[in-house]
C-alpha positions in Angstrom: -54.0 142.3 46.7 -51.6 145.2 47.4 -49.2 146.5 44.7 -45.5 145.7 45.1 -43.8 148.7 46.8 -41.5 150.7 44.5 -38.5 149.9 46.6 -38.7 146.1 45.9 -38.0 146.2 42.1 -35.2 148.7 42.7 -33.6 146.5 45.3 -33.9 143.4 43.0 -32.3 145.4 40.1 -29.4 146.5 42.4 -28.9 142.9 43.5 -28.8 141.7 39.8 -26.3 144.5 38.8 -24.1 143.5 41.7 -24.3 139.8 40.7 -23.4 140.7 37.1 -20.4 142.7 38.4 -19.2 139.7 40.4 -19.7 137.3 37.5 -17.7 139.6 35.2 -14.9 140.3 37.7 -14.3 136.7 38.9 -12.8 135.2 35.7 -10.4 138.2 35.4 -9.2 138.0 38.9 -8.8 134.2 38.8 -6.9 134.4 35.5 -4.6 137.1 36.9 -4.1 135.0 40.1 -3.3 131.9 38.1 -1.0 133.8 35.7 0.7 135.8 38.4 0.4 139.1 36.5 -2.2 141.5 35.3 -3.8 140.5 32.0 -2.8 142.2 28.8 -5.4 143.2 26.3 -5.2 140.0 24.3 -5.6 137.8 27.3 -8.5 140.0 28.7 -10.4 139.4 25.4 -10.0 135.6 25.9 -11.6 135.9 29.4 -14.4 138.4 28.6 -18.0 137.6 29.2 -20.0 139.5 26.6 -23.5 140.8 27.1 -25.4 140.0 23.9 -28.9 141.2 23.2 -29.6 138.3 20.9 -28.7 134.6 20.7 -27.3 135.2 17.2 -24.8 137.8 18.4 -23.7 135.5 21.2 -23.2 132.6 18.7 -21.2 135.0 16.5 -19.0 135.9 19.5 -18.6 132.3 20.4 -17.5 131.3 16.9 -15.0 134.1 16.9 -13.6 132.9 20.2 -13.3 129.3 18.9 -11.3 130.5 15.8 -8.8 132.2 18.1 -5.7 130.0 18.1 -4.3 131.6 21.3 -4.6 129.4 24.4 -6.6 131.0 27.1 -4.7 132.1 30.2 -7.4 130.8 32.4 -7.7 127.3 31.1 -7.3 126.0 34.7 -10.7 127.6 35.4 -12.3 124.7 33.6 -10.6 122.1 35.8 -12.7 120.2 38.4 -10.6 121.6 41.2 -11.7 125.1 40.4 -15.3 124.1 40.0 -15.5 122.6 43.5 -14.0 125.5 45.4 -11.0 127.8 45.7 -8.1 126.0 47.3 -5.3 128.4 46.6 -1.8 127.3 47.6 -0.1 130.7 47.2 
C-alpha cells in the first residue's frame, strides 16, 4: 500500500481551518445582522465560541456564560426558523 502523499494532510488541515473560521464568524455576523449594528465587546463575549483544550475548561467557560445575567443579542439564533435556513426579510 502506498503512503499518503504529503499534500493530502495539508489540504485536509487547510479545509479544517477554513471550516473553523466559518463556524466562528457565522454567529457574529448573524448577531450583527439581527441587532442591526456591530457588536460591542460585551455582546461579542456572549456570542464567542471558545476553543478549549480540555473538557474541564469548556465546562468552566459554560458555567461562566450561564452565570451571566445579560441576555444574548443572538437569542434568535436558537429559534427553529434560523435552524432550518436563512430567510432574511431585510
